N, CA, C and O atoms as CSV, one atom per row, in Angstrom:
chain,resi,resn,atom,element,x,y,z
A,1,MET,N,N,15.201,-6.364,-13.169
A,1,MET,CA,C,14.759,-7.588,-13.796
A,1,MET,C,C,14.715,-7.355,-15.303
A,1,MET,O,O,14.213,-6.335,-15.775
A,2,LYS,N,N,15.247,-8.314,-16.041
A,2,LYS,CA,C,15.353,-8.140,-17.482
A,2,LYS,C,C,14.270,-8.863,-18.277
A,2,LYS,O,O,13.877,-8.407,-19.350
A,3,ASN,N,N,13.781,-10.001,-17.747
A,3,ASN,CA,C,12.843,-10.794,-18.535
A,3,ASN,C,C,12.037,-11.741,-17.641
A,3,ASN,O,O,12.243,-11.804,-16.429
A,4,LEU,N,N,11.124,-12.468,-18.265
A,4,LEU,CA,C,10.266,-13.392,-17.521
A,4,LEU,C,C,11.039,-14.586,-16.960
A,4,LEU,O,O,10.652,-15.148,-15.936
A,5,GLU,N,N,12.120,-14.970,-17.621
A,5,GLU,CA,C,12.941,-16.067,-17.105
A,5,GLU,C,C,13.560,-15.685,-15.763
A,5,GLU,O,O,13.631,-16.505,-14.848
A,6,GLU,N,N,14.006,-14.436,-15.653
A,6,GLU,CA,C,14.566,-13.964,-14.387
A,6,GLU,C,C,13.485,-13.905,-13.309
A,6,GLU,O,O,13.756,-14.210,-12.148
A,7,LEU,N,N,12.279,-13.521,-13.674
A,7,LEU,CA,C,11.164,-13.527,-12.733
A,7,LEU,C,C,10.926,-14.941,-12.214
A,7,LEU,O,O,10.743,-15.137,-11.013
A,8,ALA,N,N,10.928,-15.918,-13.099
A,8,ALA,CA,C,10.738,-17.321,-12.701
A,8,ALA,C,C,11.854,-17.777,-11.767
A,8,ALA,O,O,11.589,-18.475,-10.788
A,9,GLU,N,N,13.081,-17.398,-12.050
A,9,GLU,CA,C,14.216,-17.771,-11.201
A,9,GLU,C,C,14.086,-17.166,-9.805
A,9,GLU,O,O,14.362,-17.832,-8.808
A,10,ARG,N,N,13.668,-15.910,-9.736
A,10,ARG,CA,C,13.511,-15.253,-8.430
A,10,ARG,C,C,12.413,-15.920,-7.611
A,10,ARG,O,O,12.558,-16.106,-6.402
A,11,CYS,N,N,11.317,-16.278,-8.269
A,11,CYS,CA,C,10.224,-16.959,-7.555
A,11,CYS,C,C,10.688,-18.317,-7.041
A,11,CYS,O,O,10.373,-18.701,-5.915
A,12,GLU,N,N,11.431,-19.037,-7.864
A,12,GLU,CA,C,11.948,-20.341,-7.444
A,12,GLU,C,C,12.888,-20.187,-6.253
A,12,GLU,O,O,12.824,-20.957,-5.295
A,13,LYS,N,N,13.753,-19.192,-6.323
A,13,LYS,CA,C,14.700,-18.946,-5.226
A,13,LYS,C,C,13.966,-18.642,-3.923
A,13,LYS,O,O,14.403,-19.068,-2.854
A,14,GLU,N,N,12.859,-17.911,-4.002
A,14,GLU,CA,C,12.088,-17.550,-2.815
A,14,GLU,C,C,11.030,-18.598,-2.468
A,14,GLU,O,O,10.240,-18.411,-1.542
A,15,GLU,N,N,11.022,-19.706,-3.222
A,15,GLU,CA,C,10.108,-20.826,-2.991
A,15,GLU,C,C,8.647,-20.421,-3.092
A,15,GLU,O,O,7.814,-20.807,-2.272
A,16,ILE,N,N,8.359,-19.627,-4.125
A,16,ILE,CA,C,6.987,-19.228,-4.431
A,16,ILE,C,C,6.602,-19.912,-5.743
A,16,ILE,O,O,7.310,-19.787,-6.742
A,17,GLN,N,N,5.490,-20.628,-5.737
A,17,GLN,CA,C,5.045,-21.308,-6.953
A,17,GLN,C,C,4.729,-20.260,-8.027
A,17,GLN,O,O,4.037,-19.277,-7.762
A,18,TYR,N,N,5.244,-20.481,-9.237
A,18,TYR,CA,C,5.135,-19.507,-10.327
A,18,TYR,C,C,4.787,-20.211,-11.623
A,18,TYR,O,O,5.209,-21.341,-11.871
A,19,THR,N,N,4.009,-19.523,-12.446
A,19,THR,CA,C,3.805,-19.959,-13.821
A,19,THR,C,C,3.505,-18.744,-14.684
A,19,THR,O,O,3.141,-17.676,-14.192
A,20,TYR,N,N,3.667,-18.941,-15.975
A,20,TYR,CA,C,3.244,-17.930,-16.940
A,20,TYR,C,C,1.932,-18.415,-17.533
A,20,TYR,O,O,1.859,-19.534,-18.041
A,21,GLY,N,N,0.910,-17.599,-17.476
A,21,GLY,CA,C,-0.389,-17.935,-18.082
A,21,GLY,C,C,-1.308,-18.684,-17.151
A,21,GLY,O,O,-2.175,-18.086,-16.515
A,22,VAL,N,N,-1.127,-19.987,-17.066
A,22,VAL,CA,C,-2.012,-20.811,-16.240
A,22,VAL,C,C,-1.253,-22.074,-15.832
A,22,VAL,O,O,-0.466,-22.614,-16.609
A,23,PHE,N,N,-1.497,-22.534,-14.615
A,23,PHE,CA,C,-0.909,-23.789,-14.174
A,23,PHE,C,C,-1.550,-24.930,-14.955
A,23,PHE,O,O,-2.747,-24.890,-15.240
A,24,GLN,N,N,-0.770,-25.935,-15.299
A,24,GLN,CA,C,-1.281,-27.067,-16.079
A,24,GLN,C,C,-2.197,-27.969,-15.258
A,24,GLN,O,O,-3.080,-28.629,-15.806
A,25,GLU,N,N,-1.986,-27.995,-13.945
A,25,GLU,CA,C,-2.821,-28.784,-13.046
A,25,GLU,C,C,-3.308,-27.872,-11.930
A,25,GLU,O,O,-2.675,-26.856,-11.641
A,26,PRO,N,N,-4.422,-28.220,-11.302
A,26,PRO,CA,C,-4.895,-27.407,-10.176
A,26,PRO,C,C,-3.816,-27.315,-9.089
A,26,PRO,O,O,-3.150,-28.300,-8.769
A,27,ILE,N,N,-3.664,-26.125,-8.540
A,27,ILE,CA,C,-2.631,-25.895,-7.535
A,27,ILE,C,C,-3.207,-25.029,-6.418
A,27,ILE,O,O,-3.988,-24.111,-6.672
A,28,SER,N,N,-2.825,-25.320,-5.218
A,28,SER,CA,C,-3.321,-24.564,-4.067
A,28,SER,C,C,-2.488,-23.304,-3.860
A,28,SER,O,O,-1.281,-23.311,-4.106
A,29,PRO,N,N,-3.118,-22.235,-3.413
A,29,PRO,CA,C,-2.374,-21.018,-3.086
A,29,PRO,C,C,-1.449,-21.275,-1.894
A,29,PRO,O,O,-1.690,-22.207,-1.127
A,30,PRO,N,N,-0.422,-20.487,-1.728
A,30,PRO,CA,C,-0.116,-19.258,-2.468
A,30,PRO,C,C,0.676,-19.556,-3.733
A,30,PRO,O,O,1.423,-20.531,-3.812
A,31,HIS,N,N,0.490,-18.691,-4.711
A,31,HIS,CA,C,1.246,-18.780,-5.952
A,31,HIS,C,C,1.136,-17.461,-6.703
A,31,HIS,O,O,0.322,-16.600,-6.370
A,32,VAL,N,N,1.982,-17.324,-7.732
A,32,VAL,CA,C,1.925,-16.146,-8.598
A,32,VAL,C,C,1.800,-16.597,-10.048
A,32,VAL,O,O,2.353,-17.618,-10.458
A,33,VAL,N,N,1.057,-15.803,-10.804
A,33,VAL,CA,C,0.859,-16.066,-12.230
A,33,VAL,C,C,1.179,-14.784,-12.993
A,33,VAL,O,O,0.651,-13.717,-12.681
A,34,ALA,N,N,2.044,-14.897,-13.991
A,34,ALA,CA,C,2.420,-13.743,-14.803
A,34,ALA,C,C,1.745,-13.813,-16.163
A,34,ALA,O,O,1.545,-14.893,-16.719
A,35,LEU,N,N,1.397,-12.643,-16.689
A,35,LEU,CA,C,0.849,-12.516,-18.041
A,35,LEU,C,C,1.417,-11.263,-18.690
A,35,LEU,O,O,1.535,-10.217,-18.051
A,36,GLU,N,N,1.763,-11.377,-19.951
A,36,GLU,CA,C,2.145,-10.195,-20.714
A,36,GLU,C,C,0.848,-9.581,-21.227
A,36,GLU,O,O,0.153,-10.186,-22.043
A,37,THR,N,N,0.520,-8.376,-20.750
A,37,THR,CA,C,-0.756,-7.770,-21.116
A,37,THR,C,C,-0.672,-6.994,-22.423
A,37,THR,O,O,-1.657,-6.909,-23.156
A,38,GLU,N,N,0.490,-6.431,-22.721
A,38,GLU,CA,C,0.689,-5.730,-23.987
A,38,GLU,C,C,2.159,-5.398,-24.139
A,38,GLU,O,O,2.945,-5.590,-23.211
A,39,THR,N,N,2.529,-4.903,-25.301
A,39,THR,CA,C,3.883,-4.433,-25.539
A,39,THR,C,C,3.834,-2.965,-25.914
A,39,THR,O,O,2.833,-2.464,-26.426
A,40,ASP,N,N,4.927,-2.298,-25.650
A,40,ASP,CA,C,5.059,-0.880,-25.999
A,40,ASP,C,C,6.475,-0.685,-26.541
A,40,ASP,O,O,7.287,0.030,-25.953
A,41,ASN,N,N,6.754,-1.334,-27.672
A,41,ASN,CA,C,8.089,-1.332,-28.246
A,41,ASN,C,C,8.392,-0.027,-28.973
A,41,ASN,O,O,7.494,0.691,-29.412
A,42,PHE,N,N,9.691,0.253,-29.085
A,42,PHE,CA,C,10.150,1.380,-29.875
A,42,PHE,C,C,10.805,0.828,-31.128
A,42,PHE,O,O,11.655,-0.060,-31.054
A,43,GLY,N,N,10.411,1.351,-32.275
A,43,GLY,CA,C,10.996,0.859,-33.509
A,43,GLY,C,C,10.863,1.848,-34.636
A,43,GLY,O,O,10.148,2.847,-34.544
A,44,ALA,N,N,11.572,1.542,-35.704
A,44,ALA,CA,C,11.519,2.339,-36.928
A,44,ALA,C,C,11.953,1.450,-38.079
A,44,ALA,O,O,12.707,0.496,-37.888
A,45,ASP,N,N,11.475,1.766,-39.276
A,45,ASP,CA,C,11.831,1.007,-40.481
A,45,ASP,C,C,11.584,-0.488,-40.303
A,45,ASP,O,O,12.386,-1.320,-40.729
A,46,ASN,N,N,10.459,-0.814,-39.665
A,46,ASN,CA,C,10.057,-2.204,-39.429
A,46,ASN,C,C,11.047,-2.996,-38.575
A,46,ASN,O,O,11.119,-4.220,-38.682
A,47,ILE,N,N,11.808,-2.304,-37.732
A,47,ILE,CA,C,12.752,-2.949,-36.826
A,47,ILE,C,C,12.453,-2.478,-35.400
A,47,ILE,O,O,12.286,-1.284,-35.153
A,48,VAL,N,N,12.389,-3.419,-34.480
A,48,VAL,CA,C,12.204,-3.073,-33.072
A,48,VAL,C,C,13.585,-2.830,-32.468
A,48,VAL,O,O,14.436,-3.719,-32.459
A,49,PHE,N,N,13.795,-1.613,-31.965
A,49,PHE,CA,C,15.075,-1.256,-31.368
A,49,PHE,C,C,15.069,-1.446,-29.853
A,49,PHE,O,O,16.109,-1.718,-29.254
A,50,TYR,N,N,13.911,-1.303,-29.243
A,50,TYR,CA,C,13.802,-1.430,-27.799
A,50,TYR,C,C,12.482,-2.125,-27.475
A,50,TYR,O,O,11.413,-1.636,-27.841
A,51,ARG,N,N,12.557,-3.253,-26.797
A,51,ARG,CA,C,11.363,-4.016,-26.424
A,51,ARG,C,C,10.933,-3.645,-25.014
A,51,ARG,O,O,11.759,-3.545,-24.107
A,52,LYS,N,N,9.631,-3.443,-24.840
A,52,LYS,CA,C,9.077,-3.149,-23.528
A,52,LYS,C,C,7.794,-3.954,-23.382
A,52,LYS,O,O,6.821,-3.722,-24.100
A,53,ASN,N,N,7.799,-4.892,-22.456
A,53,ASN,CA,C,6.644,-5.751,-22.209
A,53,ASN,C,C,5.961,-5.324,-20.919
A,53,ASN,O,O,6.617,-5.169,-19.889
A,54,LEU,N,N,4.667,-5.136,-20.970
A,54,LEU,CA,C,3.892,-4.785,-19.785
A,54,LEU,C,C,3.361,-6.084,-19.173
A,54,LEU,O,O,2.691,-6.873,-19.839
A,55,ILE,N,N,3.671,-6.285,-17.903
A,55,ILE,CA,C,3.392,-7.548,-17.225
A,55,ILE,C,C,2.404,-7.332,-16.091
A,55,ILE,O,O,2.461,-6.330,-15.378
A,56,GLN,N,N,1.506,-8.280,-15.937
A,56,GLN,CA,C,0.619,-8.342,-14.778
A,56,GLN,C,C,1.007,-9.595,-14.009
A,56,GLN,O,O,1.018,-10.692,-14.568
A,57,LEU,N,N,1.328,-9.435,-12.727
A,57,LEU,CA,C,1.691,-10.551,-11.865
A,57,LEU,C,C,0.630,-10.649,-10.772
A,57,LEU,O,O,0.491,-9.742,-9.952
A,58,ASP,N,N,-0.111,-11.745,-10.765
A,58,ASP,CA,C,-1.181,-11.949,-9.787
A,58,ASP,C,C,-0.690,-12.845,-8.659
A,58,ASP,O,O,-0.287,-13.986,-8.884
A,59,LEU,N,N,-0.730,-12.315,-7.449
A,59,LEU,CA,C,-0.396,-13.071,-6.247
A,59,LEU,C,C,-1.699,-13.565,-5.636
A,59,LEU,O,O,-2.580,-12.768,-5.314
A,60,THR,N,N,-1.822,-14.875,-5.477
A,60,THR,CA,C,-3.035,-15.487,-4.948
A,60,THR,C,C,-2.715,-16.157,-3.616
A,60,THR,O,O,-1.727,-16.881,-3.494
A,61,MET,N,N,-3.574,-15.906,-2.609
A,61,MET,CA,C,-3.345,-16.425,-1.254
A,61,MET,C,C,-4.659,-16.901,-0.652
A,61,MET,O,O,-5.731,-16.419,-1.016
A,62,ASP,N,N,-4.563,-17.859,0.278
A,62,ASP,CA,C,-5.741,-18.296,1.040
A,62,ASP,C,C,-6.155,-17.235,2.044
A,62,ASP,O,O,-7.338,-17.073,2.342
A,63,TYR,N,N,-5.179,-16.521,2.558
A,63,TYR,CA,C,-5.404,-15.454,3.534
A,63,TYR,C,C,-4.367,-14.374,3.251
A,63,TYR,O,O,-3.377,-14.638,2.569
A,64,ILE,N,N,-4.573,-13.185,3.752
A,64,ILE,CA,C,-3.631,-12.106,3.496
A,64,ILE,C,C,-2.365,-12.374,4.311
A,64,ILE,O,O,-2.357,-12.242,5.535
A,65,ASP,N,N,-1.323,-12.745,3.621
A,65,ASP,CA,C,-0.044,-13.112,4.221
A,65,ASP,C,C,0.934,-11.958,4.012
A,65,ASP,O,O,1.522,-11.824,2.938
A,66,PHE,N,N,1.106,-11.130,5.032
A,66,PHE,CA,C,1.949,-9.944,4.901
A,66,PHE,C,C,3.418,-10.293,4.661
A,66,PHE,O,O,4.126,-9.545,3.987
A,67,ASP,N,N,3.880,-11.410,5.200
A,67,ASP,CA,C,5.264,-11.829,4.948
A,67,ASP,C,C,5.460,-12.200,3.485
A,67,ASP,O,O,6.490,-11.877,2.894
A,68,LEU,N,N,4.487,-12.869,2.905
A,68,LEU,CA,C,4.563,-13.230,1.491
A,68,LEU,C,C,4.491,-11.991,0.605
A,68,LEU,O,O,5.236,-11.882,-0.370
A,69,ILE,N,N,3.616,-11.073,0.930
A,69,ILE,CA,C,3.522,-9.819,0.174
A,69,ILE,C,C,4.849,-9.077,0.230
A,69,ILE,O,O,5.327,-8.569,-0.785
A,70,ASP,N,N,5.442,-9.015,1.417
A,70,ASP,CA,C,6.748,-8.368,1.586
A,70,ASP,C,C,7.813,-9.073,0.751
A,70,ASP,O,O,8.663,-8.412,0.154
A,71,LYS,N,N,7.781,-10.392,0.702
A,71,LYS,CA,C,8.755,-11.152,-0.076
A,71,LYS,C,C,8.617,-10.837,-1.571
A,71,LYS,O,O,9.621,-10.645,-2.258
A,72,VAL,N,N,7.391,-10.783,-2.070
A,72,VAL,CA,C,7.179,-10.464,-3.486
A,72,VAL,C,C,7.678,-9.061,-3.787
A,72,VAL,O,O,8.365,-8.848,-4.787
A,73,GLU,N,N,7.344,-8.107,-2.939
A,73,GLU,CA,C,7.682,-6.716,-3.210
A,73,GLU,C,C,9.157,-6.393,-2.990
A,73,GLU,O,O,9.726,-5.578,-3.717
A,74,ASN,N,N,9.787,-7.029,-1.988
A,74,ASN,CA,C,11.157,-6.647,-1.629
A,74,ASN,C,C,12.241,-7.633,-2.031
A,74,ASN,O,O,13.427,-7.319,-1.925
A,75,LYS,N,N,11.859,-8.823,-2.491
A,75,LYS,CA,C,12.862,-9.791,-2.922
A,75,LYS,C,C,12.694,-10.212,-4.377
A,75,LYS,O,O,13.649,-10.674,-5.002
A,76,ILE,N,N,11.498,-10.057,-4.917
A,76,ILE,CA,C,11.282,-10.438,-6.316
A,76,ILE,C,C,11.189,-9.206,-7.203
A,76,ILE,O,O,11.822,-9.158,-8.258
A,77,LEU,N,N,10.423,-8.223,-6.801
A,77,LEU,CA,C,10.221,-7.013,-7.615
A,77,LEU,C,C,11.064,-5.835,-7.118
A,77,LEU,O,O,10.731,-4.682,-7.393
A,78,TYR,N,N,12.127,-6.106,-6.404
A,78,TYR,CA,C,12.896,-5.062,-5.726
A,78,TYR,C,C,13.566,-4.052,-6.663
A,78,TYR,O,O,13.820,-2.921,-6.250
A,79,ASP,N,N,13.851,-4.424,-7.888
A,79,ASP,CA,C,14.631,-3.537,-8.754
A,79,ASP,C,C,13.843,-2.963,-9.932
A,79,ASP,O,O,14.424,-2.480,-10.904
A,80,ILE,N,N,12.519,-3.022,-9.834
A,80,ILE,CA,C,11.697,-2.450,-10.892
A,80,ILE,C,C,10.609,-1.584,-10.279
A,80,ILE,O,O,10.269,-1.737,-9.106
A,81,TYR,N,N,10.071,-0.682,-11.071
A,81,TYR,CA,C,8.963,0.164,-10.641
A,81,TYR,C,C,7.667,-0.587,-10.904
A,81,TYR,O,O,7.436,-1.049,-12.021
A,82,TRP,N,N,6.817,-0.715,-9.883
A,82,TRP,CA,C,5.559,-1.433,-10.022
A,82,TRP,C,C,4.438,-0.674,-9.328
A,82,TRP,O,O,4.667,0.156,-8.449
A,83,ASN,N,N,3.226,-0.986,-9.752
A,83,ASN,CA,C,2.004,-0.538,-9.096
A,83,ASN,C,C,1.232,-1.791,-8.725
A,83,ASN,O,O,1.438,-2.852,-9.316
A,84,LYS,N,N,0.337,-1.670,-7.741
A,84,LYS,CA,C,-0.444,-2.849,-7.360
A,84,LYS,C,C,-1.863,-2.458,-6.992
A,84,LYS,O,O,-2.161,-1.298,-6.707
A,85,THR,N,N,-2.724,-3.455,-7.008
A,85,THR,CA,C,-4.101,-3.276,-6.575
A,85,THR,C,C,-4.175,-3.552,-5.076
A,85,THR,O,O,-3.252,-4.116,-4.488
A,86,GLU,N,N,-5.262,-3.154,-4.483
A,86,GLU,CA,C,-5.537,-3.520,-3.096
A,86,GLU,C,C,-5.875,-5.014,-3.058
A,86,GLU,O,O,-6.333,-5.560,-4.062
A,87,PRO,N,N,-5.659,-5.680,-1.929
A,87,PRO,CA,C,-6.071,-7.084,-1.840
A,87,PRO,C,C,-7.569,-7.210,-2.119
A,87,PRO,O,O,-8.379,-6.468,-1.564
A,88,THR,N,N,-7.920,-8.148,-2.976
A,88,THR,CA,C,-9.310,-8.372,-3.365
A,88,THR,C,C,-9.702,-9.789,-2.985
A,88,THR,O,O,-8.987,-10.742,-3.293
A,89,TYR,N,N,-10.834,-9.925,-2.317
A,89,TYR,CA,C,-11.321,-11.252,-1.961
A,89,TYR,C,C,-12.224,-11.755,-3.079
A,89,TYR,O,O,-13.218,-11.114,-3.421
A,90,LEU,N,N,-11.874,-12.909,-3.645
A,90,LEU,CA,C,-12.676,-13.537,-4.691
A,90,LEU,C,C,-13.532,-14.607,-4.012
A,90,LEU,O,O,-13.086,-15.735,-3.801
A,91,SER,N,N,-14.768,-14.236,-3.674
A,91,SER,CA,C,-15.618,-15.098,-2.844
A,91,SER,C,C,-15.964,-16.431,-3.514
A,91,SER,O,O,-16.122,-17.438,-2.824
A,92,ASP,N,N,-16.085,-16.453,-4.842
A,92,ASP,CA,C,-16.392,-17.706,-5.534
A,92,ASP,C,C,-15.289,-18.743,-5.337
A,92,ASP,O,O,-15.552,-19.942,-5.241
A,93,GLU,N,N,-14.048,-18.255,-5.278
A,93,GLU,CA,C,-12.905,-19.157,-5.145
A,93,GLU,C,C,-12.355,-19.194,-3.722
A,93,GLU,O,O,-11.503,-20.024,-3.405
A,94,LYS,N,N,-12.840,-18.296,-2.868
A,94,LYS,CA,C,-12.407,-18.196,-1.473
A,94,LYS,C,C,-10.908,-17.956,-1.362
A,94,LYS,O,O,-10.208,-18.624,-0.601
A,95,ILE,N,N,-10.429,-16.983,-2.144
A,95,ILE,CA,C,-9.013,-16.619,-2.127
A,95,ILE,C,C,-8.862,-15.102,-2.163
A,95,ILE,O,O,-9.791,-14.377,-2.521
A,96,TRP,N,N,-7.690,-14.644,-1.789
A,96,TRP,CA,C,-7.314,-13.244,-1.886
A,96,TRP,C,C,-6.347,-13.081,-3.052
A,96,TRP,O,O,-5.545,-13.971,-3.335
A,97,GLN,N,N,-6.429,-11.936,-3.726
A,97,GLN,CA,C,-5.546,-11.703,-4.864
A,97,GLN,C,C,-5.069,-10.249,-4.873
A,97,GLN,O,O,-5.833,-9.319,-4.613
A,98,ILE,N,N,-3.788,-10.088,-5.178
A,98,ILE,CA,C,-3.189,-8.781,-5.402
A,98,ILE,C,C,-2.535,-8.841,-6.772
A,98,ILE,O,O,-1.821,-9.797,-7.073
A,99,SER,N,N,-2.768,-7.829,-7.611
A,99,SER,CA,C,-2.153,-7.768,-8.932
A,99,SER,C,C,-1.090,-6.678,-8.941
A,99,SER,O,O,-1.321,-5.556,-8.490
A,100,TYR,N,N,0.081,-7.032,-9.465
A,100,TYR,CA,C,1.194,-6.099,-9.642
A,100,TYR,C,C,1.340,-5.826,-11.135
A,100,TYR,O,O,1.198,-6.731,-11.958
A,101,PHE,N,N,1.625,-4.577,-11.475
A,101,PHE,CA,C,1.782,-4.161,-12.871
A,101,PHE,C,C,3.143,-3.507,-13.027
A,101,PHE,O,O,3.495,-2.598,-12.274
A,102,PHE,N,N,3.917,-3.979,-14.019
A,102,PHE,CA,C,5.255,-3.436,-14.245
A,102,PHE,C,C,5.678,-3.743,-15.680
A,102,PHE,O,O,5.002,-4.477,-16.401
A,103,GLU,N,N,6.802,-3.169,-16.070
A,103,GLU,CA,C,7.325,-3.441,-17.411
A,103,GLU,C,C,8.745,-3.975,-17.315
A,103,GLU,O,O,9.518,-3.611,-16.430
A,104,ILE,N,N,9.055,-4.850,-18.258
A,104,ILE,CA,C,10.416,-5.402,-18.366
A,104,ILE,C,C,10.819,-5.416,-19.826
A,104,ILE,O,O,11.927,-5.839,-20.157
């Protein structure tokens, strides 16, 4: 995966609701939200030669959906190295969330 646009295209292809940052209107799970958490660029002489963006992708579900988790991991994030959190239940919102961390 080269950029966030490609991430959006993959989510659309797999019919997973996606946004960067926050949805403009309330939306029911399941969905994914991406955020650029920081950059780790390589540069010299005030020029960036290589861009590296660290991304957090949050998968939100009403229940732990193993097929959806498999789809995210094996059809959307299949060509990048990622780490993830354990499924976390957010009791205030009554949803489950898994966060994936990777760079593009």
